[in-house]
C-alpha positions as a printed Julia matrix, in Angstrom:
409×3 Matrix{Float64}:
 76.13  -1.15   52.03
 75.86  -3.55   49.11
 72.97  -1.56   47.68
 74.95   1.67   47.96
 77.91   0.15   46.1
 75.63  -1.18   43.36
 74.0    2.22   42.94
 77.4    3.89   42.75
 78.5    1.52   40.01
 75.31   2.12   38.06
 75.61   5.88   38.39
 79.22   5.68   37.25
 78.21   3.76   34.13
 75.48   6.27   33.37
 77.7    9.27   33.94
 80.48   7.65   31.9
 78.08   7.31   28.96
 77.12  10.98   29.16
 80.72  12.17   29.37
 81.91   9.85   26.6
 79.05  11.08   24.4
 80.34  14.62   24.91
 83.94  13.61   24.2
 85.0   14.06   27.86
 86.68  10.68   28.22
 89.3   12.02   30.63
 86.78  13.5    33.09
 85.6   11.53   36.12
 82.37  11.86   38.06
 83.02  13.02   41.61
 86.56  14.13   40.77
 86.5   16.44   37.75
 82.71  16.74   37.65
 80.48  17.28   40.73
 78.44  14.33   41.93
 75.19  14.74   43.86
 73.61  11.42   44.87
 70.22  13.03   45.48
 70.13  14.22   41.86
 70.59  10.66   40.58
 67.88   9.51   42.97
 65.59  12.03   41.29
 66.42  10.4    37.94
 65.37   7.04   39.37
 62.05   8.59   40.36
 61.55   9.93   36.83
 62.14  13.53   37.89
 64.33  16.13   36.2
 67.28  16.39   38.61
 68.43  19.68   40.07
 71.94  20.85   40.79
 73.75  18.13   38.82
 74.21  18.82   35.11
 75.52  15.34   34.31
 72.5   13.71   35.95
 70.23  16.09   34.03
 72.03  15.24   30.8
 71.41  11.55   31.44
 67.73  12.31   32.1
 67.44  13.97   28.69
 69.66  11.65   26.64
 68.09   8.47   28.02
 64.62  10.03   27.55
 63.58   9.31   31.13
 60.74  11.82   30.89
 59.1    9.67   28.2
 58.6    6.7    30.53
 54.85   6.54   31.12
 54.38   9.96   29.53
 51.26  10.92   27.56
 51.34  10.08   23.87
 48.98  10.74   21.0
 46.77   8.06   19.38
 49.71   7.0    17.23
 51.94   6.49   20.26
 54.05   9.59   19.63
 55.64  11.83   22.26
 55.2   15.54   21.55
 57.34  18.56   22.36
 54.31  20.01   24.12
 54.75  17.27   26.76
 58.5   17.75   27.19
 60.29  19.72   29.89
 63.15  20.73   27.58
 63.41  23.52   25.04
 64.23  21.66   21.81
 65.88  24.75   20.32
 68.21  25.17   23.32
 69.46  21.61   23.85
 70.65  21.2    27.45
 73.26  18.53   26.68
 74.95  20.99   24.33
 74.9   23.61   27.1
 76.72  21.14   29.33
 79.28  20.57   26.58
 80.01  24.3    26.52
 80.09  24.59   30.33
 82.71  21.83   30.48
 84.79  23.63   27.86
 84.6   20.7    25.44
 85.05  21.1    21.71
 82.23  20.04   19.43
 82.75  17.24   16.91
 83.9   18.45   13.52
 82.91  16.66   10.35
 85.93  17.01    8.11
 86.35  20.73    7.57
 82.68  21.49    8.3
 81.56  22.87   11.65
 78.16  21.23   11.32
 76.56  18.65    9.05
 73.01  17.99    7.92
 71.82  14.6     6.7
 69.24  15.08    3.96
 66.47  12.49    4.19
 63.17  11.67    2.48
 60.41   9.3     3.63
 58.74   7.66    0.63
 55.19   7.31    1.91
 53.32   7.63   -1.4
 55.5    6.97   -4.46
 52.6    7.45   -6.92
 49.93  10.07   -6.22
 47.39   9.45   -8.94
 46.25   5.93   -8.2
 42.52   5.35   -8.24
 42.43   5.72   -4.46
 44.61   8.83   -4.7
 42.19  10.51   -7.11
 39.18   9.62   -4.99
 40.93  11.04   -1.94
 41.76  14.28   -3.74
 38.17  14.62   -4.91
 36.91  14.07   -1.36
 39.31  16.68    0.01
 38.23  19.13   -2.71
 34.59  18.67   -1.75
 35.37  19.05    1.96
 37.36  22.24    1.45
 34.69  23.71   -0.81
 31.88  22.98    1.64
 33.91  24.5     4.47
 34.69  27.62    2.46
 38.44  26.97    2.36
 39.09  28.49   -1.05
 42.89  28.13   -1.1
 43.07  24.4    -0.28
 40.11  23.71   -2.58
 41.84  25.45   -5.48
 45.03  23.52   -4.78
 43.21  20.17   -5.0
 41.3   21.26   -8.1
 44.48  22.24   -9.92
 46.07  18.91   -9.04
 43.1   16.93  -10.38
 43.06  19.06  -13.54
 46.59  17.86  -14.36
 45.73  14.17  -14.06
 44.93  13.72  -17.81
 48.3   15.19  -18.76
 50.11  12.85  -16.37
 48.14   9.92  -17.76
 49.15  10.91  -21.29
 52.82  11.18  -20.33
 52.85   8.16  -18.03
 54.19  10.43  -15.27
 53.16  11.28  -11.73
 53.84  14.34   -9.53
 55.29  12.17   -6.74
 57.66  10.24   -9.0
 60.49  12.76   -9.09
 63.16  10.72   -7.36
 65.87  10.93  -10.03
 65.26  14.66  -10.44
 65.52  15.27   -6.69
 68.84  13.43   -6.45
 70.2   15.15   -9.56
 69.39  18.61   -8.22
 70.83  17.73   -4.82
 74.04  16.75   -6.57
 74.09  20.1    -8.38
 74.01  21.67   -4.91
 76.92  19.47   -3.8
 74.82  17.18   -1.59
 73.62  13.6    -1.23
 70.56  12.17    0.49
 68.85   9.1     1.93
 65.42   7.79    0.95
 63.58   5.64    3.48
 61.44   3.14    1.56
 58.55   1.13    2.98
 58.57  -2.66    2.65
 55.28  -3.53    4.29
 51.71  -2.27    4.63
 49.74  -3.71    7.54
 47.71  -0.69    8.62
 45.68   1.96    6.83
 48.14   4.59    8.09
 50.75   3.01    5.83
 48.93   4.31    2.77
 45.73   3.8     0.82
 47.28   2.0    -2.17
 49.53  -0.8    -0.87
 49.24  -2.77   -4.12
 50.64   0.17   -6.09
 53.56   0.54   -3.65
 54.25  -3.2    -3.85
 54.31  -3.05   -7.64
 56.46   0.06   -7.8
 58.96  -0.81   -5.06
 61.51  -2.63   -7.27
 61.46   0.19   -9.8
 61.68   2.75   -7.0
 64.77   1.15   -5.46
 66.37   0.69   -8.87
 65.78   4.36   -9.67
 67.26   5.55   -6.38
 70.32   3.32   -6.56
 70.98   4.3   -10.19
 70.75   7.97   -9.21
 73.31   7.46   -6.41
 71.04   7.87   -3.38
 71.16   5.81   -0.2
 68.18   3.54    0.51
 67.06   2.89    4.08
 64.0    1.22    5.57
 60.91   3.18    6.56
 59.55   0.81    9.19
 55.79   0.45    8.78
 53.15   1.58   11.26
 52.74  -1.81   12.95
 56.46  -2.57   12.81
 56.91  -0.05   15.61
 54.99  -2.49   17.82
 56.05  -5.78   16.21
 59.82  -6.01   15.84
 59.61  -9.36   14.06
 57.61  -7.56   11.38
 60.33  -4.91   11.19
 63.02  -7.58   10.72
 60.96  -9.14    7.91
 60.57  -5.76    6.2
 64.32  -5.17    6.39
 64.99  -8.57    4.82
 62.47  -7.89    2.04
 64.02  -4.54    1.15
 67.51  -6.02    1.3
 66.52  -8.39   -1.52
 66.26  -5.34   -3.77
 69.14  -3.2    -2.52
 71.51  -5.34   -0.49
 72.29  -4.77    3.22
 70.02  -2.13    4.75
 71.7   -0.36    7.67
 69.56   2.77    8.14
 66.05   3.16    9.5
 63.27   5.58   10.38
 59.88   4.66   11.84
 56.77   5.65    9.89
 54.83   8.4    11.68
 57.92   8.8    13.92
 56.46   6.08   16.15
 59.68   5.69   18.12
 59.64   4.91   21.82
 63.21   5.11   23.18
 62.4    2.65   25.99
 60.77   0.04   23.78
 61.66  -0.03   20.09
 64.91   1.9    19.65
 67.65  -0.21   21.25
 66.42  -3.45   19.56
 67.18  -1.97   16.13
 70.83  -2.93   16.56
 69.9   -6.57   17.12
 67.82  -6.54   13.94
 70.89  -5.42   12.01
 70.55  -1.66   11.69
 73.63   0.5    12.25
 71.73   3.76   12.63
 68.27   5.23   13.15
 66.98   8.74   12.62
 63.46   8.66   14.07
 64.06  10.66   17.24
 62.45  14.0    16.55
 59.31  15.8    17.65
 56.33  15.62   15.27
 55.11  19.0    16.48
 58.29  21.09   16.79
 61.69  21.78   15.32
 64.72  20.99   17.42
 66.32  18.22   19.42
 64.18  15.68   21.27
 67.04  14.17   23.31
 68.57  17.55   24.19
 71.62  16.93   21.99
 72.41  18.23   18.51
 74.83  15.45   17.52
 74.52  11.7    16.93
 74.7    9.55   20.06
 74.31   5.96   21.26
 70.9    5.35   22.87
 70.97   4.07   26.43
 69.71   0.55   27.13
 67.93   0.81   30.49
 67.57  -2.96   30.81
 71.24  -3.74   30.22
 72.5   -0.45   31.72
 74.81   0.24   28.8
 74.83   2.16   25.52
 73.42   0.39   22.47
 75.56  -0.41   19.43
 73.42   1.95   17.39
 73.93   5.51   16.18
 70.9    7.75   16.68
 70.99  10.72   14.29
 68.71  13.43   15.74
 65.86  14.54   13.5
 65.69  18.32   13.84
 63.46  19.51   10.98
 60.48  17.9     9.24
 58.55  19.6     6.46
 55.22  18.27    7.72
 55.8   19.85   11.14
 55.92  23.24    9.5
 53.43  22.78    6.67
 50.58  20.64    7.96
 47.55  22.31    9.52
 47.54  19.84   12.42
 50.97  21.18   13.43
 52.32  24.63   12.51
 50.31  25.21    9.31
 52.88  27.61    7.84
 53.52  28.64    4.26
 56.95  27.9     2.83
 57.82  31.59    3.08
 56.84  31.71    6.77
 58.71  28.48    7.51
 62.0   29.62    6.0
 63.15  31.95    8.83
 62.35  29.23   11.38
 64.71  26.8     9.66
 67.38  29.43    9.05
 67.36  30.3    12.75
 68.11  26.66   13.6
 70.94  26.65   11.03
 72.3   29.85   12.59
 72.38  28.06   15.94
 74.22  25.11   14.38
 76.74  27.39   12.71
 77.52  28.95   16.1
 77.43  25.84   18.3
 78.01  22.93   15.9
 75.7   20.04   15.15
 75.09  16.83   13.26
 71.44  16.11   12.57
 68.94  15.2     9.87
 66.14  17.03    8.12
 63.17  15.31    6.49
 61.48  16.47    3.3
 58.82  14.22    1.77
 59.18  13.57   -1.98
 55.61  14.68   -2.7
 56.68  18.27   -1.98
 58.92  18.45   -5.06
 56.31  18.79   -7.81
 56.64  22.47   -8.68
 53.01  23.06   -9.79
 51.63  21.67   -6.53
 54.49  22.21   -4.05
 53.5   25.78   -3.13
 57.15  26.77   -2.68
 58.24  23.86   -0.48
 60.42  22.47   -3.27
 62.31  25.76   -3.61
 62.62  26.09    0.16
 64.34  22.7     0.4
 67.12  23.74   -1.97
 67.33  27.16   -0.31
 68.01  25.3     2.94
 70.81  23.28    1.32
 72.4   26.5     0.08
 71.95  28.09    3.51
 73.83  25.2     5.14
 76.78  25.76    2.8
 76.7   29.52    3.34
 77.05  28.92    7.1
 80.01  26.58    6.8
 78.07  23.34    6.98
 77.79  20.4     4.63
 74.89  18.17    3.55
 75.42  14.41    3.31
 73.52  11.13    3.39
 72.38   9.76    6.74
 74.75   6.84    6.27
 77.73   9.19    5.88
 76.84  11.12    9.02
 76.21   7.97   11.05
 79.46   6.42    9.83
 81.47   9.45   10.82
 79.77   9.57   14.21
 80.34   5.86   14.81
 84.1    6.46   14.78
 84.08   8.88   17.69
 81.27   7.1    19.51
 83.23   3.86   19.54
 80.99   1.8    17.25
 82.42  -0.09   14.24
 81.32   1.77   11.1
 79.19   0.05    8.48
C-alpha cells in the first residue's frame, strides 16, 4: 500500500508539471484529465505510453526516450533515433486537445529568438588558411568542382583582407545593425575555453580576440551568452569556470548553449541552474528541424533525481543553419532550405510558438555565404509577415519565466 501511495504522489507531481507547462493549472489528473496507471508504468520502463496523453507528454518533455539511447561520437541524440515527429510536436497537440490557449508574447502570436554561436571569430588565421588549402586540395582531387571553387575564391581574397585588416568572419557589428534595421535583436554565444580540438583550431586567436569581441557585441547592443566548450558538457566545474571568465568581460552571464549541441537532458541540463544560468537553448536536433522535446514553447526541464521542475528556462532550438547546409546533414543550398524554414514558420503562425533559431556568424560574408546571409534576413522578414516577432534569447526566456513561475533575470 505504501508503495502505491508513493507512486501516486510521484505521478501527481509529474502530471502537475505537464499541465502547468501547458497553462492548465486548474485541471487535475484523474478528475479533469484521464489517468491510466499502466501508462505511467510504461514511462517507468522507458516506453512510450499508450492511451494516456498526459503520460506521453511527460515522456517527451522529460526526454525519457534519451535515457540509454544511442548517441553519436560527440554524445549527441539525433532525430533519427527519436520516436516523435519534431515537426508535429505531441505536447502541442495535447494543448489543442485540452482546449488550452497558447502563450502570447505581447501582441505577437509567436516569437523567435535569434541566436549565433561564435565558433570561429577570425577565419584567416594561419591554421585557418592551411585548413582552407587542405580542403581545396581534397575537393579538387575528389572532383568536387563547386566546393573547390568556393575555397579557392576565399583564399584569393586573403591578401585584400590582410591589407584592410579585416576578416570575413568578423562581421558582428554589421550583423547586429542589419538585424536592428529589420526590427530585431539577437544573442551571441561566446566561447570562454578551449580544451578539445573540436573547440577550434586556433584557441590562441580566440583568446586574444575575446575581449574585443565582447566589447564589439555589447557596444552594438547584442546580448552575450556562454557557448559552453566541448569538454564543459562533461565537466560542469569547467563550465562554471568558463561562465566566470566570460562574466569578467560582460558582467552576469545568464544564457547558455552547449558547443556541438552536446546536451544530455538527464545529465548536464538541470545543473545549469545551480551554476547560475537562467536559461539554456541547446535542446534541438543536430540532424533535423523541429522540436526535440515535443513542445514549441519554453519550458522548465524535469529533474528526475529530485522529481521536480528545474529553475531553468529551456528555449527550444528549432532551426540551425548547419543542419540544412552541411553535407553531413541535409546538404541543401540556401534556396532549397528556404521553403523548409518557411513551412515551420507557417506552423508557428497557425499554432503559436516560442523558440530559437541558430545562424553561425561565418555565414554572413556575402562573397562566401552562398546566399545563407540573405536567407537569414528573409527569415526575419517572414516571421514579421506571419505575425511573429524576433527577439533576443534573454527576452524570450524572461517572458517565459513569468508564466512558468520562475523569477525573471
